[in-house]
TIGU-667617 format. One record per residue (C-alpha): x, y, z; residue number from 1; chain. Coordinates in steps of 0.02 Angstrom, whole numbers, plus 32768, in hexadecimal, padded with zeros to 4 digits. Example, Ala and Ser with C-alpha at 12.3 -4.5 7.8 and 13.67 -1.06 7.14 Angstrom:
<atoms>
+------+------+------+-----+-------+
|    u |    v |    w |   n | chain |
+------+------+------+-----+-------+
| 8267 | 7F1F | 8186 |   1 |     A |
| 82AC | 7FCB | 8165 |   2 |     A |
+------+------+------+-----+-------+
</atoms>
This chain:
<atoms>
+------+------+------+-----+-------+
|    u |    v |    w |   n | chain |
+------+------+------+-----+-------+
| D3B8 | 7852 | A7E6 |   1 |     A |
| D3E2 | 77F4 | A746 |   2 |     A |
| D40B | 7863 | A6B2 |   3 |     A |
| D37B | 7865 | A635 |   4 |     A |
| D3BF | 78E8 | A5BD |   5 |     A |
| D3AB | 786D | A52C |   6 |     A |
| D2EE | 7887 | A536 |   7 |     A |
| D303 | 793A | A4FA |   8 |     A |
| D35C | 78FA | A45F |   9 |     A |
| D2D3 | 7878 | A446 |  10 |     A |
| D24E | 78FE | A45F |  11 |     A |
| D297 | 7967 | A3D2 |  12 |     A |
| D28F | 78DC | A34F |  13 |     A |
| D1D4 | 78C7 | A371 |  14 |     A |
| D1AC | 797F | A357 |  15 |     A |
| D153 | 79C0 | A2BC |  16 |     A |
| D1E4 | 79D9 | A243 |  17 |     A |
| D22A | 7A88 | A233 |  18 |     A |
| D2CD | 7AD4 | A1F6 |  19 |     A |
| D329 | 7A7C | A283 |  20 |     A |
| D2F7 | 79CA | A256 |  21 |     A |
| D3A2 | 799A | A20E |  22 |     A |
| D3F9 | 79DF | A2A9 |  23 |     A |
| D383 | 7979 | A318 |  24 |     A |
| D3A5 | 78DD | A2B0 |  25 |     A |
| D461 | 78F4 | A2BF |  26 |     A |
| D456 | 7905 | A37C |  27 |     A |
| D3EB | 7869 | A381 |  28 |     A |
| D46A | 7805 | A31C |  29 |     A |
| D4F8 | 7840 | A38C |  30 |     A |
| D498 | 780B | A427 |  31 |     A |
| D470 | 7760 | A3DE |  32 |     A |
| D528 | 7747 | A3B6 |  33 |     A |
| D551 | 7768 | A46D |  34 |     A |
| D4BC | 7716 | A4C4 |  35 |     A |
| D47F | 7689 | A452 |  36 |     A |
| D515 | 765D | A3E7 |  37 |     A |
| D4C4 | 75BC | A3AA |  38 |     A |
| D43F | 7625 | A351 |  39 |     A |
| D4B0 | 76AB | A308 |  40 |     A |
| D4DB | 7660 | A25E |  41 |     A |
| D428 | 762D | A239 |  42 |     A |
| D3E2 | 76D8 | A266 |  43 |     A |
| D466 | 773A | A208 |  44 |     A |
| D420 | 7707 | A15F |  45 |     A |
| D36C | 7724 | A195 |  46 |     A |
| D38C | 77D1 | A1DD |  47 |     A |
| D3FC | 780A | A150 |  48 |     A |
| D377 | 77D6 | A0D2 |  49 |     A |
| D2F4 | 783A | A131 |  50 |     A |
| D368 | 78D2 | A13B |  51 |     A |
| D370 | 78D6 | A07E |  52 |     A |
| D2B8 | 7906 | A075 |  53 |     A |
| D28C | 79BD | A064 |  54 |     A |
| D23B | 7A14 | A0F8 |  55 |     A |
| D193 | 7A0F | A09F |  56 |     A |
| D1A2 | 7954 | A080 |  57 |     A |
| D1D7 | 793A | A135 |  58 |     A |
| D13B | 7995 | A16F |  59 |     A |
| D0CB | 7931 | A0FB |  60 |     A |
| D116 | 788F | A13B |  61 |     A |
| D0FA | 78C4 | A1EF |  62 |     A |
| D045 | 78F6 | A1CD |  63 |     A |
| D01E | 7851 | A176 |  64 |     A |
| D066 | 77F2 | A209 |  65 |     A |
| D019 | 7852 | A29A |  66 |     A |
| CF8E | 78C3 | A25B |  67 |     A |
| CF37 | 78AA | A1B2 |  68 |     A |
| CEF6 | 77F6 | A1AE |  69 |     A |
| CF72 | 77D9 | A23A |  70 |     A |
| CFC6 | 7733 | A25B |  71 |     A |
| CFC4 | 7767 | A311 |  72 |     A |
| CFC0 | 7805 | A37A |  73 |     A |
| D046 | 785B | A3E1 |  74 |     A |
| CFD6 | 7890 | A472 |  75 |     A |
| CFF7 | 780A | A4F4 |  76 |     A |
| CF5D | 782B | A55D |  77 |     A |
| CEF2 | 7812 | A4C2 |  78 |     A |
| CF50 | 7774 | A494 |  79 |     A |
| CF2F | 772F | A541 |  80 |     A |
| CE82 | 776E | A56A |  81 |     A |
| CE31 | 77B9 | A4CF |  82 |     A |
| CDBC | 7844 | A506 |  83 |     A |
| CD99 | 77F1 | A5AD |  84 |     A |
| CD9D | 7863 | A645 |  85 |     A |
| CE41 | 7814 | A679 |  86 |     A |
| CE97 | 786E | A5E9 |  87 |     A |
| CE56 | 7916 | A627 |  88 |     A |
| CE93 | 78E9 | A6D5 |  89 |     A |
| CF3D | 78BB | A691 |  90 |     A |
| CF4A | 795D | A62E |  91 |     A |
| CF23 | 79C9 | A6C6 |  92 |     A |
| CFA4 | 7971 | A731 |  93 |     A |
| D028 | 796C | A6A9 |  94 |     A |
| D013 | 7A26 | A68F |  95 |     A |
| D03F | 7A43 | A744 |  96 |     A |
| D0DB | 79D7 | A731 |  97 |     A |
| D10E | 7A33 | A692 |  98 |     A |
| D100 | 7AD8 | A6EE |  99 |     A |
| D16B | 7A9B | A77F | 100 |     A |
| D1F0 | 7A56 | A708 | 101 |     A |
| D1EE | 7AF0 | A697 | 102 |     A |
| D1B5 | 7A96 | A5F9 | 103 |     A |
| D166 | 7B06 | A575 | 104 |     A |
| D0E2 | 7A9C | A51E | 105 |     A |
| D0CB | 7B1B | A492 | 106 |     A |
| D02B | 7B01 | A42F | 107 |     A |
| D01D | 7A48 | A45D | 108 |     A |
| CFCC | 79F8 | A4F4 | 109 |     A |
| D02C | 79B7 | A589 | 110 |     A |
| D01B | 7901 | A554 | 111 |     A |
| D068 | 791F | A4A7 | 112 |     A |
| D0FA | 78A6 | A49A | 113 |     A |
| D184 | 792A | A483 | 114 |     A |
| D142 | 7989 | A51A | 115 |     A |
| D13D | 78EB | A584 | 116 |     A |
| D1EF | 78BF | A552 | 117 |     A |
| D229 | 796F | A57B | 118 |     A |
| D1D8 | 795C | A625 | 119 |     A |
| D235 | 78B9 | A642 | 120 |     A |
| D2D7 | 7912 | A616 | 121 |     A |
| D2B9 | 79A5 | A68C | 122 |     A |
| D25B | 7968 | A725 | 123 |     A |
| D2C2 | 7955 | A7C3 | 124 |     A |
| D241 | 78E6 | A818 | 125 |     A |
| D280 | 7833 | A80C | 126 |     A |
| D1DB | 77E4 | A842 | 127 |     A |
| D176 | 784A | A7C6 | 128 |     A |
| D1EF | 7823 | A738 | 129 |     A |
| D1E1 | 7768 | A75C | 130 |     A |
| D123 | 7771 | A75B | 131 |     A |
| D11B | 77D9 | A6BD | 132 |     A |
| D197 | 7768 | A665 | 133 |     A |
| D154 | 76BF | A69E | 134 |     A |
| D098 | 76DA | A6B4 | 135 |     A |
| D072 | 7754 | A626 | 136 |     A |
| D0FA | 7767 | A5A3 | 137 |     A |
| D136 | 76B4 | A58E | 138 |     A |
| D089 | 7665 | A575 | 139 |     A |
| D052 | 76F3 | A503 | 140 |     A |
| D0EB | 76DD | A493 | 141 |     A |
| D0D6 | 761F | A493 | 142 |     A |
| D022 | 7635 | A45B | 143 |     A |
| D052 | 76B4 | A3D6 | 144 |     A |
| D0CA | 7635 | A38C | 145 |     A |
| D03E | 75B5 | A378 | 146 |     A |
| CFF0 | 762D | A2F9 | 147 |     A |
| D089 | 7620 | A289 | 148 |     A |
| D07A | 7564 | A26E | 149 |     A |
| D0B3 | 753A | A1BC | 150 |     A |
| D0D6 | 75F3 | A19B | 151 |     A |
| D182 | 7637 | A16E | 152 |     A |
| D18F | 76E3 | A1BB | 153 |     A |
| D21B | 7753 | A1F6 | 154 |     A |
| D1BF | 777F | A296 | 155 |     A |
| D1A1 | 76C8 | A2BD | 156 |     A |
| D25C | 76B2 | A2CA | 157 |     A |
| D26A | 774B | A33A | 158 |     A |
| D1E0 | 7707 | A3AB | 159 |     A |
| D23A | 7661 | A3B8 | 160 |     A |
| D2D6 | 76BD | A3F1 | 161 |     A |
| D271 | 7724 | A46C | 162 |     A |
| D223 | 7686 | A4B4 | 163 |     A |
| D2CF | 763A | A4CD | 164 |     A |
| D305 | 76D2 | A531 | 165 |     A |
| D264 | 76D2 | A597 | 166 |     A |
| D271 | 761A | A5C3 | 167 |     A |
| D327 | 7633 | A5F4 | 168 |     A |
| D307 | 76CD | A660 | 169 |     A |
| D25F | 76A6 | A6B0 | 170 |     A |
| D256 | 75F6 | A6F3 | 171 |     A |
| D1BE | 7614 | A761 | 172 |     A |
| D211 | 75E2 | A803 | 173 |     A |
| D183 | 75E1 | A881 | 174 |     A |
| D103 | 760B | A7FB | 175 |     A |
| D0D7 | 755F | A7B7 | 176 |     A |
| D022 | 756D | A7EF | 177 |     A |
| D00E | 7605 | A77D | 178 |     A |
| D04D | 75AD | A6E1 | 179 |     A |
| CFD9 | 75A3 | A64A | 180 |     A |
| CFA4 | 74EE | A626 | 181 |     A |
| CFED | 749E | A58A | 182 |     A |
| CF43 | 7486 | A538 | 183 |     A |
| CF32 | 7543 | A52B | 184 |     A |
| CFBC | 7549 | A4A8 | 185 |     A |
| CF4C | 7514 | A419 | 186 |     A |
| CF4C | 7577 | A377 | 187 |     A |
| CE91 | 7556 | A365 | 188 |     A |
| CE70 | 75BE | A401 | 189 |     A |
| CE4F | 7676 | A3E5 | 190 |     A |
| CE9E | 76A9 | A48A | 191 |     A |
| CEFD | 7655 | A516 | 192 |     A |
| CE80 | 7681 | A59F | 193 |     A |
| CEE3 | 7635 | A62F | 194 |     A |
| CEAA | 7620 | A6E1 | 195 |     A |
| CE73 | 76BD | A73D | 196 |     A |
| CF0E | 76A0 | A7A7 | 197 |     A |
| CF6F | 76EB | A717 | 198 |     A |
| CF2C | 7799 | A73C | 199 |     A |
| CFD8 | 77E2 | A759 | 200 |     A |
| CFF6 | 7880 | A7BE | 201 |     A |
| CF62 | 7878 | A835 | 202 |     A |
| CFE8 | 7844 | A8AF | 203 |     A |
| D096 | 7803 | A89C | 204 |     A |
| D06D | 774C | A8AE | 205 |     A |
| D117 | 7726 | A8F6 | 206 |     A |
| D0F1 | 779E | A983 | 207 |     A |
| D037 | 778B | A9A5 | 208 |     A |
| CFE0 | 76F4 | A957 | 209 |     A |
| CF31 | 773E | A952 | 210 |     A |
| CEFF | 7722 | A89C | 211 |     A |
+------+------+------+-----+-------+
</atoms>
């Protein structure tokens, strides 16, 4: 199976900032220098500027982006489905996958972006990883980015990098019928609310197409 260790590094930079945030940022920059060299010089200035903030300022910045009067949210099931039953279904099934892969979700739900990225880094099921990457994570991140239109934000740049990795790693081979339609990626929409066919984890669609 393809090595997805870079998703652990990406997961860490989307966590609520703690005393390790500069360490996470340094690992991120090192990875970009190795994996996406064309982005390295641009990101160096952005990340170094963010690292200069105190921990308290880092936490305030994170909260203003994702919590208090949030630009967008980090819970992918909510981004996709809102409070629709499909989010609850996704959470139940993701929790099972987290348990199998040995991912500790901590105090967050299973669809929290860092937890989903950790799952991508640790799962050994190629079919599941492709579904999670192509059907759930990529469209959710694309939609999140629509909320940052005309906004300069550190996390916007991180999401753009994440999307580049996702589109490189998960091409949706054999999954085209489960793709979210382009009209869903509209910043005026509250949620993506894709086709019910996007209810990942009921089955592995590459094994049993019974959505």
